[in-house]
C-alpha positions as CSV (number, residue, x, y, z in Angstrom):
1,M,-12.8,16.0,7.0
2,I,-11.0,14.0,4.3
3,C,-10.3,10.3,4.2
4,G,-7.2,9.7,1.9
5,M,-6.5,6.4,0.3
6,D,-3.5,4.9,-1.4
7,E,-2.0,1.6,-2.2
8,V,1.5,0.1,-2.6
9,G,2.7,-3.1,-4.2
10,R,1.3,-3.0,-7.7
11,G,4.6,-3.4,-9.4
12,P,6.3,-6.2,-7.4
13,L,6.4,-9.7,-8.7
14,A,5.8,-11.1,-5.2
15,G,3.9,-10.3,-2.0
16,P,0.6,-8.6,-1.3
17,V,-0.9,-5.3,-2.5
18,V,-1.5,-3.1,0.6
19,A,-3.7,0.0,0.9
20,S,-4.4,2.4,3.7
21,A,-7.1,4.8,4.4
22,V,-6.3,7.8,6.8
23,V,-8.3,10.6,8.3
24,L,-6.0,13.3,9.9
25,P,-6.9,15.9,12.5
26,P,-6.8,19.6,11.6
27,D,-3.6,20.1,13.7
28,F,-1.6,17.2,12.2
29,P,2.0,18.2,11.5
30,V,1.8,17.9,7.7
31,E,5.4,19.0,7.1
32,I,6.5,15.4,7.9
33,L,4.4,14.1,5.0
34,A,5.3,13.3,1.4
35,D,4.7,10.6,-1.1
36,S,6.2,7.5,0.6
37,K,8.5,6.8,-2.3
38,K,10.1,10.2,-1.8
39,L,10.9,9.8,1.9
40,S,14.0,7.9,3.2
41,E,13.2,4.8,5.1
42,K,14.1,6.6,8.4
43,K,11.7,9.5,7.6
44,R,9.0,7.1,6.5
45,L,9.2,5.2,9.8
46,E,9.2,8.4,11.9
47,A,6.1,9.7,10.0
48,Y,4.5,6.3,10.3
49,D,4.7,6.5,14.1
50,I,3.3,10.0,14.2
51,I,0.4,9.1,11.8
52,I,-0.5,6.0,14.0
53,Q,-0.4,8.2,17.2
54,K,-2.3,11.3,15.8
55,A,-4.7,10.1,13.1
56,V,-8.4,10.4,13.8
57,S,-8.7,7.0,12.1
58,Y,-6.7,4.7,9.9
59,G,-7.1,1.3,8.3
60,T,-5.2,-1.1,6.2
61,G,-6.3,-3.6,3.6
62,W,-4.3,-6.5,2.2
63,V,-4.8,-8.5,-1.0
64,W,-2.7,-11.6,-1.3
65,P,-0.9,-13.1,-4.3
66,E,-3.5,-15.8,-4.9
67,E,-6.2,-13.1,-5.0
68,I,-4.1,-10.9,-7.3
69,D,-3.8,-13.8,-9.7
70,E,-7.5,-14.4,-9.6
71,I,-8.8,-10.9,-10.0
72,N,-5.9,-9.0,-11.6
73,I,-3.7,-6.3,-10.1
74,L,-6.0,-3.3,-10.8
75,N,-9.0,-5.0,-9.1
76,A,-6.7,-6.2,-6.3
77,S,-5.6,-2.6,-5.7
78,L,-9.2,-1.4,-5.5
79,L,-10.1,-4.3,-3.2
80,A,-7.2,-3.4,-0.9
81,M,-8.6,0.1,-0.7
82,K,-12.1,-1.1,0.1
83,R,-10.7,-3.3,2.8
84,A,-8.7,-0.4,4.2
85,W,-11.9,1.6,4.4
86,L,-13.7,-1.3,6.1
87,N,-10.8,-1.6,8.6
88,L,-10.8,2.0,9.8
89,S,-9.7,2.0,13.5
90,V,-12.5,4.4,14.5
91,P,-15.8,4.7,12.6
92,V,-15.8,8.1,10.9
93,R,-17.9,9.9,8.3
94,P,-15.6,12.1,6.3
95,D,-16.9,14.8,4.0
96,R,-15.0,13.3,1.1
97,I,-12.9,10.3,0.2
98,L,-9.9,11.1,-2.0
99,V,-8.0,8.3,-3.7
100,D,-4.6,8.4,-5.4
101,G,-4.8,7.5,-9.1
102,I,-7.6,7.4,-11.7
103,F,-9.9,4.7,-10.3
104,I,-12.3,4.7,-7.3
105,P,-12.6,1.6,-5.1
106,P,-16.0,-0.2,-4.9
107,I,-17.1,1.2,-1.6
108,E,-20.8,1.4,-0.9
109,T,-21.3,4.9,0.5
110,D,-23.0,8.1,-0.3
111,I,-19.8,10.0,0.7
112,P,-18.4,11.8,-2.4
113,M,-15.3,10.0,-3.7
114,E,-12.7,11.4,-6.1
115,A,-9.7,9.9,-7.7
116,I,-6.8,12.4,-7.9
117,V,-3.8,11.8,-10.2
118,K,-0.6,12.1,-8.3
119,G,-2.7,12.6,-5.1
120,D,0.2,11.3,-3.1
121,D,2.1,14.5,-4.1
122,K,-0.8,16.8,-3.4
123,I,-3.2,15.6,-0.6
124,H,-1.9,15.2,3.0
125,E,-4.3,12.4,3.8
126,I,-3.2,10.5,0.7
127,M,0.4,11.0,1.6
128,A,-0.3,9.6,5.1
129,A,-2.0,6.6,3.6
130,S,0.9,6.0,1.2
131,I,3.3,6.0,4.1
132,L,1.2,3.6,6.3
133,A,0.8,1.2,3.4
134,K,4.4,1.2,2.3
135,V,5.8,0.7,5.9
136,Q,3.5,-2.2,6.6
137,R,4.1,-3.9,3.2
138,D,7.9,-3.5,3.5
139,K,7.9,-4.9,7.0
140,W,5.8,-7.9,5.9
141,M,8.3,-8.5,3.0
142,V,11.3,-8.3,5.4
143,D,9.6,-10.7,7.8
144,Y,8.8,-13.1,5.0
145,S,12.5,-13.0,3.9
146,K,13.3,-14.5,7.4
147,I,11.0,-17.5,6.5
148,D,12.5,-17.9,2.9
149,G,15.7,-16.0,2.5
150,R,16.5,-17.3,-1.0
151,Y,15.0,-14.4,-2.9
152,G,16.3,-11.3,-1.1
153,F,12.9,-9.9,-0.4
154,E,14.4,-7.9,2.5
155,K,16.3,-5.9,-0.1
156,H,14.0,-5.4,-3.0
157,K,10.6,-6.0,-1.4
158,G,9.5,-8.2,-4.3
159,Y,10.1,-5.6,-7.0
160,P,11.6,-6.9,-10.3
161,T,15.3,-6.3,-9.7
162,K,18.0,-8.2,-11.5
163,A,18.9,-10.1,-8.3
164,H,15.2,-11.0,-7.8
165,R,14.9,-12.4,-11.4
166,E,18.1,-14.4,-10.9
167,A,16.8,-15.9,-7.7
168,V,13.5,-16.9,-9.5
169,A,15.6,-18.5,-12.3
170,K,17.6,-20.4,-9.8
171,Y,14.9,-21.5,-7.3
172,G,11.6,-21.1,-9.2
173,L,8.6,-19.4,-7.8
174,S,8.0,-19.0,-4.0
175,P,4.5,-19.3,-2.5
176,I,4.2,-15.5,-2.5
177,H,5.0,-14.9,-6.1
178,R,2.2,-13.7,-8.4
179,K,1.7,-16.5,-10.9
180,S,-0.1,-14.1,-13.3
181,F,3.1,-12.1,-13.5
182,R,4.9,-15.1,-15.0
183,A,6.0,-13.3,-18.1
184,S,7.6,-10.6,-16.0
185,L,9.5,-13.2,-13.9
186,S,11.8,-14.3,-16.6
């Protein structure tokens, strides 16, 4: 039994970093999975629903812009993964924890953990975690755009597009912008 972990939201100028941890059953329909960035929004949403229904356990961890500014984006990503692990819907003891990337989150466990470069292209549980995290973060950014529509978060999800940079130049920073990314905002 494998617990896969991945995060989304390292590159945006605004919004949270979100990570998910997922344990899939042996009979999970893995053909629906891929790196979340490689799936259309429609396919991601379909896969999300199936993952939520069929996963043995899943959890999500959020790290907010103020925390990102305080601890930096790498530590925020690792903290989001730790929170995802702590938020698993059903307590499980997998045989291994596999994490996308090159760093391992600070989880206190004797379960073997391994970081896998491009794990979101190779490991089904990491693919599933990538999908859960992306769908939840994107939904949060769309919902926030209904509170403050000036920045177009519903379109670019906080990533540094030309339109996003122009909105920042016009309106200044919103409460969800990462202040430590100030150089990237201009």
